[in-house]
C-alpha positions in Angstrom: 90.1 46.8 45.9 92.4 46.4 48.9 92.2 48.9 51.8 95.8 50.1 51.2 94.8 51.4 47.8 92.5 54.0 49.4 95.1 55.4 51.8 97.0 57.7 49.2 93.8 59.1 47.8 92.5 59.8 51.3 95.7 61.8 52.1 95.3 63.6 48.8 91.7 64.5 49.7 93.1 66.1 52.9 95.3 68.2 50.6 92.2 69.4 48.8 90.3 70.0 52.1 93.2 72.1 53.5 93.4 74.2 50.3 89.6 74.7 50.3 89.6 75.9 53.9 92.5 78.1 53.1 90.5 79.7 50.3 87.7 80.4 52.7 90.1 82.1 55.2 91.6 84.2 52.3 88.2 85.3 51.2 87.4 86.3 54.8 90.4 88.5 55.0 92.8 86.1 56.8 95.7 85.3 54.4 97.8 84.4 57.3 95.5 81.6 58.4 95.2 80.6 54.7 99.0 80.2 54.6 98.8 77.7 57.5 96.3 75.7 55.5 98.7 75.9 52.5 101.5 74.4 54.6 99.2 71.6 55.8 98.2 71.0 52.2 101.9 70.7 51.2 102.5 68.1 54.0 99.6 66.1 52.7 100.9 66.5 49.1 104.2 65.1 50.1 102.7 62.2 52.2 100.3 61.0 49.5 103.1 60.3 47.1 105.2 58.7 49.9 102.3 56.5 50.9 101.7 55.5 47.2 105.3 54.5 46.9 105.6 52.6 50.2 102.3 50.7 49.6 102.7 50.4 45.9 99.2 51.8 45.6 99.4 53.8 42.4 96.2 54.4 40.4 95.1 56.6 37.5 92.4 58.1 39.7 95.0 59.1 42.3 97.1 60.9 39.6 94.0 62.9 38.5 92.9 63.6 42.1 96.4 64.8 43.0 96.3 67.4 40.2 92.8 68.6 41.2 93.9 69.0 44.8 97.0 70.8 43.8 95.0 73.2 41.7 93.0 74.2 44.7 95.8 74.4 47.2 98.6 75.7 45.0 96.7 77.4 42.2 93.6 79.0 43.4 94.6 79.6 47.0 97.8 81.6 46.3 95.9 83.8 43.8 93.2 84.5 46.3 95.7 85.2 49.0 97.5 87.8 46.8 94.3 89.6 46.0 93.2 89.5 49.7 96.6 90.9 50.8 96.4 93.8 48.3 92.9 94.6 49.7 94.2 94.5 53.3 97.0 96.8 52.3 94.6 99.3 50.9 95.4 98.8 47.2 92.4 100.0 45.3 93.2 99.3 41.6 92.1 97.2 38.7 95.5 95.4 39.1 93.9 93.3 41.9 92.6 90.9 39.2 96.0 90.2 37.8 96.9 87.5 40.3 94.2 85.3 38.8 96.8 84.8 36.0 98.7 82.6 38.4 95.7 80.3 38.9 95.3 79.9 35.1 99.0 79.2 34.6 98.9 76.7 37.5 96.2 74.7 35.7 98.3 74.7 32.5 101.4 73.6 34.5 99.5 70.7 36.2 98.1 69.5 32.9 101.5 69.8 31.3 103.1 67.8 34.1 100.6 64.9 33.7 101.6 64.3 30.1 105.2 65.3 30.1 107.4 62.2 30.5 110.5 64.2 30.9 109.6 65.2 34.5 110.2 62.0 36.5 112.7 63.2 39.1 113.4 66.8 38.0 111.0 69.4 36.7 110.6 71.5 33.6 109.4 74.8 34.8 108.7 75.8 38.4 106.4 73.3 40.3 103.1 74.7 41.5 103.9 74.2 45.3 107.0 76.2 44.9 105.2 79.2 43.4 102.4 78.9 45.9 104.9 78.9 48.9 106.5 82.1 47.6 103.1 83.8 47.4 101.8 82.4 50.7 104.9 83.2 52.7 105.1 86.7 51.2 101.5 87.4 52.2 102.0 86.0 55.7 105.2 88.0 56.2 103.7 91.2 55.0 101.0 90.9 57.6 103.4 90.2 60.5 106.3 92.6 59.6 106.4 96.1 58.2 109.7 95.4 56.3 108.0 94.9 52.9 105.1 97.4 53.3 106.4 99.7 50.7 106.5 96.9 48.1 103.4 95.0 49.1 101.4 98.2 49.3 102.2 99.0 45.7 99.5 98.3 43.1 102.0 96.6 40.9 104.3 94.5 43.1 102.1 91.5 44.0 100.5 91.4 40.5 104.1 91.4 39.0 105.0 88.5 41.4 102.0 86.6 40.1 102.9 87.2 36.4 106.5 86.2 36.8 105.7 83.1 38.8 103.0 82.2 36.3 105.4 82.4 33.4 108.0 80.4 35.2 105.4 77.6 35.9 104.9 77.0 32.1 108.5 77.7 31.1 111.0 75.2 29.7 113.6 76.0 32.4 114.9 72.8 34.1 114.4 72.8 37.9 116.1 70.1 40.0 113.9 68.1 42.4 114.9 66.6 45.7 113.7 63.2 44.6 116.7 61.7 42.8 116.2 59.3 39.9 117.6 55.8 40.1 121.3 55.7 39.1 121.9 59.3 39.9 123.9 60.8 42.7 122.0 61.4 45.9 123.7 64.8 46.3 125.3 66.7 43.5 126.7 70.3 43.6 123.5 72.1 43.1 121.6 70.2 45.7 124.5 70.6 48.2 124.5 74.4 47.5 120.7 74.5 48.1 120.9 72.6 51.4 123.7 74.9 52.6 121.5 77.9 51.6 118.7 76.5 53.7 120.9 76.3 56.8 122.2 79.8 56.2 118.7 81.3 55.7 117.3 79.6 58.8 120.3 80.8 60.8 120.0 84.4 59.6 116.2 84.3 60.3 116.9 83.1 63.9 119.8 85.4 64.6 118.0 88.6 63.4 114.7 87.4 65.0 112.7 87.8 61.8 109.3 86.2 61.3 109.7 82.5 60.4 107.8 83.0 57.1 110.7 85.0 55.7 112.8 81.8 55.9 110.2 80.0 53.8 110.2 82.8 51.3 114.0 83.0 51.2 114.4 79.3 50.7 112.0 79.0 47.7 113.2 82.3 46.1 116.8 81.0 46.4 115.7 77.7 44.8 114.4 79.5 41.7 117.4 81.8 41.5 119.8 78.9 41.8 118.1 77.1 39.0 118.2 80.2 36.8 121.9 80.6 37.5 122.6 77.0 36.7 120.6 77.5 33.4 122.8 80.3 32.2 126.2 78.8 33.3 128.2 76.9 30.7 128.2 73.2 31.0 126.0 70.1 30.2 122.2 70.6 30.4 120.0 68.2 32.3 
């Protein structure tokens, strides 16, 4: 086997390593450090696919390894972060176990993605990195700003977030991706709206001097809301 064939899998392994270190930080009571690891994992998750395309180094093993790495970084890690954040906020309730639901739904989502031929450029249901980024940025922001203390300190808020995101992971709701299929427009209306929203969210975060993690949270929440709005509007379905 040529050396280039090992490069994408090596990058994917860094995704798994980042996620595993993040789980350790989360278990030690540092969800903020864990979120940094999640961000690193997302970079590796993007780069392994890019490397595979550039080097034409696809393999069945790489596909399976990618799913296993994503399960750690974007399934187990956000669930543990939600539980850890509830504990840091003093929540003492049986509802602490509910975020585990997100990990289970992430496993189902990843298995579904591997066998669903409809999801080449766009997605059916929320992608696991999207759900993970919402959880991770929410945990990080709650530890660096008091703005959401009333919500995050509730015994039901973070568990509800886990349940809603978990259901969206395995839903049949179309979600546009930023990788455009061959023959399609590079930028259509929904993608242009999304890019404009990113600029606006970043600008507001900077102007009001809010913690940067709120921008991450805002971008991914807007992405889901935009897709839900597109779903209910009249017009052709993807």
